[in-house]
N, C-alpha and C positions, 0 to 999 in steps of 0.2 A: 504494500498500499505504498502509496506517494505521502507527501507531507503537503503540496496542494490537495488532495483527495480528502487526508486528513480535516484539516482545516476548516475547506466547505459541506463537511459531513459532520464536525466534531457536535453539533446541537443534537443532531439524531442518535448519534453513538453515546452521548450522556444520557437524554431520554431513555432510550434502551434499555439499558445495563443498570440505570437507575431503576427503571421500575422492576425489573429481573433480579437486582439484590432487594429492594424493598417486598417485593411480592414472596420470596426465601423468607426473609425474617420473619414476617406477618405468619407462614404458614407454619414454620416450626412455632412460632411465639404458639398458637391456637394449639398447635399436638405439646409441645410443651404443660400449656396449661390445662387442655382437656384429657390426655392419656396419662400423662405423669403427674397431675396436679401440684403442677410447680411452675410459674409462669419468668419469663425473664425481665427483669426491671428494667429494659434499655430499650427494648424491642418498638414500643409504641412512641417513643423519642426518636429514635431513628427512623421510622416509616413517615412519621410528620415532617421531620425537617427535610429526607429524602424528596419528597412530596413537594415541599416551597421550591425546593434545586428544579424539578424535571418542571413545574407548572413555568417559573421563569424561563429557564433555558428552553422549553415548551415554546414558548410564544415568541421567542425571538425564530426557531425555526418555522412557525408557523407564519411569520412574513417571510422565509426564503421561499415556503410552497405557498405562498400566495392564499391560505387557509382561514385566517381571518374570516369572521363572521362581518359581513357589508351589506347595505341596502343599495341595490344600485338604482331603484326604481329611475329616480331621479337622474342619475348618471349616462344611463343607456338613453336617455332621448336628448343629450347634448350633443353638438358635434362636435367636428374629429379636434378642432381646437380648444374649444370650448373644453371638452371633455380633458384633453393633456392638463392642462393649465388646473382644472380644478381636481385631477390625479395627484397634479404636482403639491397644491395647497393642504389638500390632505396629507399626504408626506409628508409635510414639512411641519405640520401643524402636531402630528402626531410623532415624529422626532423630539420635537421641543416638550412635548410631554414626557418621553421617554427620557431624555438629555436633563429635567426637572428628577426624575426618580432618579435617575444615576447619581447625581450629583448631591441632593440628600441622602438617596441609602445611603452613599458613601461618608458622608457627615456623620450618619445617625453609625453604623459599622466603624467609625473609627472613635468615634464616641464609647462606645463598648466593650471596643480593645483599649481604652483609656482606665474604663470602670475595672474592668476585668470579670466581668460576671460570665459565671456559667451555669451550664443548664443544669437541669435536678438528677435525671438521670444517669448520663452518659459524661458528664463533668467535663465537656468541652467547652471551650471560649463560646458565646451565643453570639460571638460573631461569625461565625461559619455560618450558621444558618437565615441572620440577616443579610449575610454577602450574595444571597441569591437575587437580593433586587436590584441592587445594582449591577452587578454581574452580566442576568438576564436582560434588563434595560439597556446596560452598554452593547450587548450582544446585539440586539433590536435597534438601536442606534445604527451601528454597522451594516447590517440588514438595509435599512431603509435608507440609506444614501445611494447603496448599490440600486434601489430599486427608485430613487430620485434620480440616479445620473441613466436609469434606463427608460423614466419618462423624458428626459432630454433628449435621449436621443433617440426616444421616436421605438423602441424597443419592448416597451411596457407591455404584458400580457399576462392577467391572471390567468387558472385556470376554468373559472366560471362564470370570465368573459369572453373568450378568445371566439364564442362564434358575434356576441355583438360585434368585439372591435374588428374584428373581420368584417360585419356588414360595414359600420361605423367609421372604419378606415384608420382605427387607432393604433 
């Protein structure tokens, strides 16, 4: 596997392996609790923190795949140039929101590092689960820049909009 392929599919790998580890740990927890009447003290916290990472990194992957939920009735009625400008406006607004979350999420993580707060069960720094927000939103910012570049170059096509893009000439 090449480095470029890994970087291009990094979010997918993290989400898949995170889901696998989370599922295995929760399965082991259920077996321990109901078969051996002895549960793991850290499994629920691990699953919760892993789910946070999967969610935020998965949001970045969804940008890459064009799978975020969209209402396109208004956009589908626009002419070609108006649609491109509107798509660019939406991507810029989305980028600004993700940048805001990245910036303030990073400030929160730095605060948590400074306070030294740890999780109850696993005793890991609380900055690790909270870091999922700035990392996921930072990755989304990078993916949104790529999508903005595609709109500017005229190459932007979402899977859901390929039919309307061909008809409208986007």
